[in-house]
C-alpha positions in Angstrom: 91.3 42.4 200.0 89.1 39.4 200.9 90.9 36.6 202.6 88.1 34.9 204.4 90.0 31.8 205.6 93.5 32.2 206.8 95.7 29.5 208.4 98.7 30.6 210.5 101.4 28.0 211.1 104.1 28.9 213.7 107.4 27.1 214.2 107.5 27.5 218.0 111.2 27.0 218.5 112.1 29.6 215.8 109.4 32.0 217.1 110.8 31.9 220.7 114.3 32.5 219.6 113.4 35.4 217.3 111.1 36.9 219.9 114.1 37.7 222.0 115.3 40.0 219.2 112.0 41.7 218.6 110.3 42.2 222.0 111.8 43.7 225.2 112.4 41.1 228.0 109.8 42.6 230.3 107.2 41.9 227.6 108.1 38.2 227.1 109.4 37.0 230.5 106.3 34.9 231.4 104.3 32.3 229.4 101.3 34.6 229.6 103.2 37.4 227.9 104.5 35.1 225.2 100.9 34.0 224.5 100.0 37.7 224.2 102.8 38.2 221.7 101.5 35.3 219.6 98.0 36.6 219.7 99.2 40.1 218.6 101.3 38.7 215.8 98.5 36.6 214.5 96.0 39.5 214.7 98.4 41.8 212.8 98.7 39.3 210.1 94.9 38.8 209.8 94.2 42.5 209.8 96.8 43.2 207.1 95.5 40.4 204.8 91.8 41.3 205.2 92.2 45.1 205.5 90.2 45.1 208.7 93.1 46.7 210.6 92.7 49.9 208.6 90.0 52.2 210.0 89.8 53.9 206.6 88.8 50.6 204.9 85.2 50.9 203.8 84.8 47.2 202.9 85.3 46.0 206.4 82.4 45.4 208.7 82.0 47.3 211.9 83.8 45.5 214.7 86.2 43.6 212.4 89.2 45.1 214.1 88.2 43.3 217.3 86.7 40.2 215.7 89.8 39.4 213.6 89.6 35.8 214.8 86.6 35.2 212.6 88.9 35.2 209.6 91.1 32.5 211.1 90.7 28.9 209.9 93.2 27.8 212.6 96.4 28.8 214.3 98.9 26.0 214.5 101.8 26.2 217.0 104.6 23.6 216.6 107.1 22.7 219.2 108.3 19.7 221.2 107.8 18.3 224.6 110.6 19.4 226.9 113.4 16.9 227.3 112.8 15.1 230.7 116.0 13.1 230.9 119.0 13.5 233.3 122.7 14.1 232.6 125.8 14.9 234.5 127.2 18.4 233.7 130.9 18.0 232.8 131.9 21.5 234.1 129.6 22.0 237.0 130.1 18.4 238.2 126.4 18.1 239.1 123.4 16.0 238.0 120.8 17.9 236.0 117.2 16.9 235.8 116.1 18.6 232.6 112.4 17.8 233.3 112.5 20.1 236.3 114.5 22.9 234.6 113.2 26.5 234.3 113.0 26.0 230.5 110.9 22.9 230.9 108.6 24.6 233.4 108.2 27.6 231.1 107.4 25.5 228.0 105.0 23.3 229.9 103.0 26.3 231.2 103.1 27.9 227.8 101.6 24.8 226.2 98.9 24.7 228.8 97.9 28.3 228.0 98.0 27.8 224.3 95.7 24.8 224.5 93.1 27.2 225.9 93.4 29.8 223.1 90.6 30.0 220.7 91.2 28.4 217.2 94.7 27.3 218.2 96.0 23.8 217.7 99.1 22.6 219.4 101.3 20.3 217.5 104.1 18.7 219.6 107.0 16.6 218.6 109.7 15.3 221.0 113.2 16.1 222.0 115.7 13.2 222.2 119.3 13.0 223.2 121.3 12.8 220.0 124.8 13.0 221.4 126.8 13.9 224.4 127.9 17.3 225.7 129.5 19.7 223.2 131.3 23.0 223.4 129.2 25.9 222.1 130.2 26.7 218.5 131.1 30.3 219.4 133.9 29.0 221.7 135.2 26.3 219.4 137.5 28.6 217.4 138.9 30.0 220.6 139.5 26.6 221.9 141.4 25.5 218.8 143.6 28.6 219.0 144.8 27.4 222.4 146.9 24.8 220.5 149.5 27.4 219.8 150.1 27.5 223.6 151.0 23.8 223.8 154.7 24.6 223.6 154.5 26.2 227.0 152.9 23.2 228.5 155.4 20.9 226.8 158.2 22.8 228.5 156.6 22.2 231.8 156.3 18.5 231.1 160.0 18.4 230.1 161.0 20.1 233.3 158.9 17.6 235.3 160.6 14.6 233.6 164.1 16.1 234.1 163.4 16.4 237.8 161.8 12.9 238.1 164.3 11.8 240.6 164.6 15.1 242.5 162.6 16.6 245.3 159.5 17.1 243.0 159.9 20.9 242.7 160.1 22.4 239.2 161.8 25.7 238.3 160.6 27.2 235.0 162.3 29.8 232.9 159.6 31.3 230.6 160.0 34.0 228.1 157.6 37.0 228.3 155.7 35.6 225.3 155.4 32.1 226.8 154.2 33.6 230.1 151.6 35.7 228.3 150.4 32.6 226.3 150.1 30.6 229.5 148.0 33.4 231.1 145.8 33.4 228.0 145.3 29.7 228.3 144.4 30.0 232.0 142.0 32.9 231.3 140.2 30.9 228.6 139.5 27.9 230.9 138.6 30.2 233.8 135.9 31.8 231.6 134.2 28.5 230.8 131.0 28.2 232.7 127.8 26.0 232.6 126.6 27.8 229.5 129.8 27.0 227.6 128.7 23.4 226.9 125.3 22.0 225.9 123.9 18.6 225.8 123.3 17.2 222.3 119.5 17.4 222.2 117.6 17.2 218.9 114.0 18.2 218.2 112.1 15.6 216.1 108.8 15.5 214.3 108.2 19.3 214.1 109.1 19.9 210.4 107.2 16.8 209.4 104.1 18.0 211.2 104.3 21.4 209.5 104.6 19.8 206.1 101.7 17.4 206.7 99.4 20.2 207.9 100.3 22.4 204.9 99.4 19.5 202.6 96.2 18.7 204.4 95.0 22.3 204.5 95.8 22.6 200.8 94.2 19.4 199.5 91.1 19.8 201.7 90.8 23.5 200.7 90.4 24.4 204.4 92.0 27.9 203.9 92.6 30.4 201.1 95.8 31.7 202.6 98.6 30.2 204.6 100.9 32.3 206.7 104.0 30.4 207.9 106.2 31.8 210.7 109.5 30.1 210.1 113.1 30.8 209.3 114.5 28.0 207.0 113.8 26.6 203.6 112.5 23.2 204.6 109.0 24.4 203.8 109.7 24.9 200.1 108.2 21.5 198.9 105.0 22.2 200.9 104.7 25.8 199.7 105.1 24.6 196.1 102.1 22.3 196.6 100.0 25.0 198.2 100.7 27.5 195.4 100.1 25.0 192.7 96.6 24.3 194.2 95.8 28.0 194.2 96.5 29.0 197.8 98.4 32.2 198.7 101.5 31.4 200.7 103.0 34.1 203.0 106.2 33.8 204.9 107.0 35.6 208.1 110.7 35.2 209.0 110.3 37.6 211.9 112.7 40.1 210.2 115.4 37.4 209.7 117.1 37.7 206.4 116.0 35.1 203.8 117.8 33.9 200.7 116.7 35.6 197.5 115.9 32.3 195.8 113.1 31.7 198.4 111.0 34.4 196.8 110.1 32.2 193.9 108.4 29.8 196.3 106.3 32.2 198.2 103.7 34.9 197.4 105.2 37.5 199.7 106.9 38.4 203.0 104.9 39.9 205.8 105.9 40.5 209.4 103.5 40.3 212.3 105.7 42.0 214.9 107.5 45.3 214.7 111.0 45.6 213.2 113.9 45.1 215.6 114.7 48.3 217.5 111.5 49.9 216.2 110.3 52.0 219.1 106.7 51.7 217.9 105.1 49.0 220.0 102.7 46.4 218.6 99.0 47.0 218.8 97.4 46.6 222.2 95.6 43.3 222.8 91.9 43.2 222.0 
């Protein structure tokens, strides 16, 4: 298979989230290791598309397994500049400087390293504050279920009002079920921590840049094959354009399940990293 010019486009936010499911923490806990993962993934894609990764392939030239980069038109990595604003955390009761957070430092170092990678172009959007703090979706249902415990709190309020002119002390007579519900309510709020709420930040400009680059690569015939590492269907209009113009369009969802109707808009699925829980490690870096 001769795929002489291959462009690889990576949705950075999606890649970093999925990487946590595919690679052990000790192999992705520094920006340098993440760069190595990106390089390994891209190399695996190129070798599979060109056949240079197969030592039995007689069409490949000597040294192709190490010189896989020669088949790359360019690797594009899309992400956003870390949010550098400040906000007061509602649970921790402290001011947070997001620009100095561990996430921001990690991303900034990662970007610096990626800029030095051969044939890699960094495309950065921005992160803006879209709305205020929100409770994580996983906790929302639990929070709504606490409404059933309001009767207990109401009985406390009634006792307080009845003793408004007394000495201030309140005596409660709770049924076993009411006492249990009150404990559940207490346990829920005690379990809330700094990770239970997130600031409403929104990444902007990334999807647009991916679409523009796919269109540009296609119309300028800068590559024969496009490999897109992404997890949603926002790319469909761009992939239609690429395929109409004769380019091969490969999707790498990093082993995340995709809808069946997406297959009509791509030429195939291909994964550049091992399947989750696969004990076989990725090829060593060259």
